[in-house]
N, C-alpha and C positions, 0 to 999 in steps of 0.2 A: 393573739398576743396583744396585751395592752400597750398603747403607745407611750413611750417614755416621755415624761413631761420635762421640758427644759425651758430656760429663759429665752425670750425673744431677743433679737439683736439689739433692740432698743433698751431692754432691761440690762443686757450686758454693758452697754455704754453707761447707763446710770450707775451700775456697780463700780465701773472703772473710775468715773468722775468722782463719786462719793469717796472711794478709797484714797485717791490721790489728794482730794481736798482735805480729808481727815488727817492724812499723814503730814501734809504741809502745815495745817493749823496746829499740830502738836509740837512743832519746832518753836520753842521758846514762847509760849503764849503769855499774855499779860498776867493771867491768874488761872491756875488749874481748876479752881472751884467754878469760876465763870465759864471756863472752857467746857467743863462737864455739863453744866446747866444748859448751855446754848447748843451743844452738839448732840446730846442724847435724844431730845425730841425729834430732831431731823433724822438722826440715825435710825430711830424706831420707825419713822415714816418710810424711809428708804427700804428697810428690811420688809415692812409690810407690803410695799409695792412689788418687791422682788418675789416674795412668797406667792402673792396673788397672781403674778405674771406667769406662773407655771400652770395656771388654770384659765386665765383670760388674757386676751391681747389688749392691753391698754393702747390708747391713741399715742402716736408719736409726739404730738404736741404736748400732751399731759406729761409724758416721761421727760421730754426736753425741759419743760418748765420746772419739774421736780428737781432735775439736775442743776439748773441754774440757781434755784432757790437754795439747794444744799450748799453751793459754793458761797452764796451770800451768808448763810448761817455759819459756815466754817470761818469766813473772814471776821464775822462778829465775835465768834468764839476765840479767835486768835488775838485780836487787838482790843476787844470790847467795842460796842457800837458807838461809844462816845469818843473813841480815839483811833478810828480807822484812818491810816495815813493819807490815802488818796482824798478822802473827804475832809481831812484837816487842811490839806492843800487847797481844795476848792473853797473851803470856808475863808481861808486867808486871802485867796486870790479875789474872791467876790465880796470881801469885807463883811462876811456874815457873822452871826452871833453864836452859832453852834455847829457842831458836826452833824450833818443830816443823814448819815448812813443808817441811823436807827429808823428813820422814816422809810428808807428803801426796804429794810427788813420787814417792816409792818405792811408795806404795800404788797410785797410778795406773800406775806402771811394770808392776807385776804384773797389775793389773786390765785394762789395755788389751791387753797381749800375750796374756793368757789368753783374753780375748774374741775377739781376732782368730784365735787358734789354734783355739778351739772352732768358730767359724764356718767356717774353712777345712776342718777335719776333717769337720764335719757335711755340708758341701756338695760336697766334691770327693774324698772317700775313702769306702770302704765302712763306716766306723765310724758307728754310730748312737748315740742317746742312752743313757747308762749310765755305769757306773763307769770304764771304760777311757777314754772320751772326756773325762770330768771330770778324771781323774788326769793324762792327757797335757797337758791345757790348763793345769792348775796347774803342772805340772813345767816346761813351756816358759816360763811367766811367771817362775817362780823362777830358772830357768837364765839367762834374759835379765838379771835383776837381778844375779845373781852375775857375769855377763860384764861388766856395766856397772861394777861395783865394781872389777874388774880394769882396765878401761879408764881409770877415774878415777885409780887408783893409778899406772899407767904415764904418764899425762899429767902428774901431779905430779912424778914422777921426772925427766921430760924438761924441764919448763918451770918448775916451782915447787919445786925441791928444798929450799929453805930455809924454806918456809912450808906444808908439807904439811897439818898438822892444821887450820890456818886455811882453806886453800883448799878442803879436803874438807868443811868445815863440821862437824867432829867436836865442837866446842864442849865440849871437855874430857871427852867420853865415849869411853872406850877400846873400848867395844862398839858403836860407831856403825855399822860395816859390818854386823854381825849384826842390829842393830835395823832397818836399812834393808831387809835381805833378809826379815826377819820381816814387815815391812809389805807387801812385794811378795807374800809368801805369803798374807797376809790378803786382799789385793786379788784374787788368783787364786781363793781360796776363796769370796769374795763373788760372783764371776761364776758359779761352778758351783752355788751354792746359792740365794742370794736372787734372782739375776738370770736364772736358766736359762729359766724359762717365758716371761718377757718377751722374752728373746733368741730363743727358738723362734718366737714370734709375729712378731717383727720380721723374722726370716729368711723365714718363710712369705710375708709381704707383699712382701718384696724379690723372691722368686722368682716370685710371681704377677704382679708389675708389670714384670718384666724384659722388655726389648725387644731384648736383644743375642743 
């Protein structure tokens, strides 16, 4: 008899966190169009991980990072990245010029994608640990960030042509897109430097505990 494929415990936690974050973000969001644009890509990513988790055991570290990233996305969807209350408070307390929550979102954008890329390449290609693996992981994270900037631009052209800077959360910064991609680059670099050994151990545990 074939073994029934079920979610791992990590995947169940991801599902619970994503469901709760989505429900919370739907309570009086700033704008339903913005909410839809921000939450759908993250939701599709979570669904893809959950479906794949019935076939392969992802590392606990990757699943935990995906869950945290989804919470960040849900907060951005609820308040918009330019008006997240906690970061408004930080801006005022530190006498800053802008709400920096958008930078956090783009850091995780590069961080999560680079982590996923690194795990995928390590486990299912001949690539081993080293410069090429790290380089490709960072490049994919940065490429995804650039793609998302293009997607945001097109969404504004289609649906918010009269309020592009406000919708994009530029907050008066003409170099906002470049700053966002820089944060994604920093996220990717953090994965392949500070987090690499931790990720290696988490992958080894996932492979040892795999039942698929």
